[in-house]
Each structure stands twice: as C-alpha cells, then as structure tokens.
N, C-alpha and C positions, 0 to 999 in steps of 0.2 A: 504494500500500500504506500503511495506517495503522499507527500505533504499536500500537493495540489488536490488530490482526490479526497483527502480528509477535510480540507478547507471547503471544497465544493459541497460535500455532504453536510457540513455544519450549516451552510447557508441555505440549503434546500430542504424544507420541511418534509418533502415527499421522497427524498432520496433514501435508499436503503442504508442500513448500518454498514460502514466500510468493513471489508473483510479483515480479519485479524483482531477485531475488538471483542474480547471475551471476558467472562467473569472468572473468578479464581478457580472455578471447576472446568474451565475451558469451553464453556458454552457461549453462544452469541449473547451480547448484552444490549439489546435494543432499548430497554428502559433507562439504563445508565447513560447511554449515548443521547437519548432524548432529553434527559435532564440537562446534560452539558450543552446540547444544542439550544435549548430554551434559555439557558443562562447567557449564552453568547448573544442571542437575539435580544434579550432584555437589556443587556449591557450596551449594545449598539443603539438601540432605540433611546435609552436614557441619555447616552452621550450626544445624540443628535438633538434631543430636546434641550440639553444644557447649552448647546452651541447656538440654537435658534429659538430662544425663549419667546420672542415676539411673534414669530410665525406660529409657534405652538398655541399661543394665546389667541391669535387671529382665527385659526381654524378649529380650535378646540382640542383638548388633550386626547380624546378618543380617536378623532379623525387623524390627528397628527401621528399617534402611535401606529395606526394602521398604514398610513402613508410611509412612515419611516421603515416599516417592515418591507414594503415594496422597494423602497430606495436602497436599503442596505443589501438586498439581494441583487439589485441591478448595478449598484456602484459600491462594492465592498471596500473597506479601508485598504489603502495601498501603503500605509505608513503605520508603524506600531503606536505612534503618538495619537491617541484618540482625540485629544483636544484640537488637533489640526484637521480632523476628518470633516467632510462635508463640502469640499470645494466644488463638487459637481452638482450640488443641490440646485443652484439657480437654473442651470440648463435642464435638469430633471423636471423642475416645476414648470418650465416653459412648455414642456411637451406632455404634461400630466393632465389628461382631460378633466378629472374631477375638480381641479382648481382653475379651470379656464375662466370662470366668472370672477376671478380675483386677479386681474392682469398685473397688479402691482406686486404680487407675491414674489416673483423671481428677483425683482430689484430689492425687495426687503431682505431676501436671502443674501444678496450681494452686500448689503449694508451690514448685516449681522456677521457675515463672513469677514468683511473688511475690518470690523472691530476686533475680531479674534486675530486676524493676521497682523494687525497693528500691535496688539498686545504682545505677540510672540516675536515681533521683528527685532533685528539687532539694535543695540543701543547706539546712540550717537549724541554728541554734545550739542544741545540746542543752541541756536544762534542767539547770543545775548548782546543786545545793543544799548543796554541801559546807561553805559558810561561813554558813549560815543556820539559825536555831533552828526547832524543829518547828512552832511556832505560825505563823511567817511562811511556812513552806513550805506548810502546809495552807491558807493564805489565798490562794495563787496560783491562777490560772485557766489552766492549761496546756491544750494541745491535742496531738493526735498529730502528730508530725513528718511531713513529706511522704514520708519513706522508711519509715514504719511501716505495717504491714499486719497484719490479724488474719484467721485462717482457722479454720474448724471442720469436722471430718470425723468420720463414724461409724467411720472406720478409723484404725489407729495409724500414720498417714502419717509423722509426725515420727520415730517409732521406726524405721520402715522406712528412712527417709532416712538416719538416723544409722548404722544397721547397714550400709548399703550405701556409706557414705562412710568407714567404718573407725573410727567413734567411738562405737559403742553395742552393747549386748547384743542377742540375738535378740528381735525384737518379740513382744509378747503381744497377743492380740486386745483390741479396745476402742476407744472414741472418743477423739479428741485434739483439743484446741484449741491453736492456735499463734499466737505473736506473732513477727513478723519486724521487726527493728529494726536500724538502722545507727548504731552508736555513733561510729565514725570513718569508715573507708573501705569496709570490707566488711560487708555485712549478715549477720546471724546469726539462725537460728530458735530460739525458746525455747518450752518447754512452758508453756502458760497454765493456771494452777490454776483451780479453780472460781471463777466470778464474773468471770473476766478479760474475757470478751467483753462483759459488761454494763458493766464499768468503762470499757472502751475506748469504748463508745457514749456515755458521759457526758463524755468528755474532748474537748470541742469548743471550749474556750476560753470557755465561758459559766459553767459551775459552778466553784466553788472545789474544790480537791482534797478538802477536808473534806466538801463537799456530794456530790461524786461518790462518795466512799467510803461515806457514809451511805446513799445511794440503792442502791448495790451491796449493802451489808450487808442492807438491807431485802428485796432480791430473793433473796439467797443467805445466809440466817442462819448457815450452817455454813462459809462461806468465810473463809479466813485473810487478813484485810485487810492485815496487816503484810507478809505474803509478796507479795501483789499489789502493794502500794505499792513495796516494795523492787525488784521486777522492773521495774516501769515507770520507776522513777527511775534505775536503774543500767544499763539496757540501751540508753539513748539514744533511747527511744521517744517522749519528750515534748519539747516546745519551748514558747516563749512568743512572743506576737505582738510584745512589746516586751522590751527587755533587763531582766534581773533586777536590781532595785534593790540598791545597795550595802548591805552589812550594817552 
C-alpha cells in the first residue's frame, strides 16, 4: 500500500479500507479506519472554518461544514501547515453552484485568505518617517512590505466583512478596493481610496514616493494624494530595502 493510496482512501468516504490495515488479530479493521477517516474530515472542516470565519457566518455553520466536506475532497491540503490551507477556496466558490446567488463570496474568501497570508508573511521593518522632513520622505524609494496585499472587488466585501465582525454599519452596494497591511503583529484591512491600486503598483522600490504619487495623480486626476500617502505611511504597508538614513 502506498502513501498516495492511503491518503486517497482517507478523503473518500466511499473508498474501501486500504489493504494491509488490520486489527491485532490480523483481521481487516474497517471500523478503526472509519474513525480515523472521520477525525481527519472533522479536522479539515474545522481548520477551514477557522480560516474563513466570515464566510462560515454568511452561509451558516451547517451549510459551511457540508461545503467544506466537498472542498477538502476536491482540493486536499498540499502543505502540512493547516493554517495556510484554503488558497483554492475563492476559485472553488466561483464554480460552486449552491452559492451562485452570493456573487461576493469568492472575493470575501480572497479577503479572509489575504488576512491569513499577511499574518504569516515574512517580517520587514516598517517605513518610519516620523523624524524626517517631507522632502526626504518623498525622495525615498519604498516598496510594499511582504505582509501587504491589495484587493479589488465589484462588491462591498470590506463593508460586509466589517459588518459581520461587529465593526461596521450595514453594507451599501458598490465596488471596494482594499489594502491589507500588518503594522505590528496582526494584519488589518483598510478601504483604499481612488488611485490606491495604481499607487501600490508603482511602489516596487524603483520610483521615489514623489514619482509614484505623480504617476498616480496623472492616472487619477481626482484622487486625494494626501489621503493615499497618509494611509500607506501609517498602516505599515511600506518598507525599505535598506535602513532609513538618520535625520
């Protein structure tokens, strides 16, 4: 019996007991294997619920657990670190007919997945400009920190997320862009004003802040550059490849 055959049998409730699994008397042990298989399924379902709590709240625990059972059999973990599992859930939800009436659900999965990815991302020294004048700040060439992500959705996914985590009013229809940044230990999502996605694309360590802002302003004449700059500087979204020079 190979490991692949054993793993396949674990994930398929209708699969027969793999050959070679016996009790102390040498007899086949279907009940013991069934208990182990059920424990594996329960652990994967619980892990998915821990990773996507807002989706679980939106669809209800009973439906979520049933959906998670379909998901883990279609997309089993490829990494032993269960907290990182679920990267294929957004695509799965996009093609899962029972949630077709909830078109924002795949983007909600991307938001919740992004928060986990940000939490587990590599550490980086946040860009600290508190002791530097405006001119020296604008001459820096920062990049997005490893824990920084940006998302765009035609749905108000951040407002829905906030409403379901107890921190926001009832969502209104409309698109939202989102910045996920980790200032210290826990990542946080922020609403990105107009031009935010464009500015993020320019922040790769090659352009100065002044150049990135100018390019963004050209693409979005009505964008509030001061608000964008403040958000990126105060959220922990940026870092430098080298330490900031002393003032």
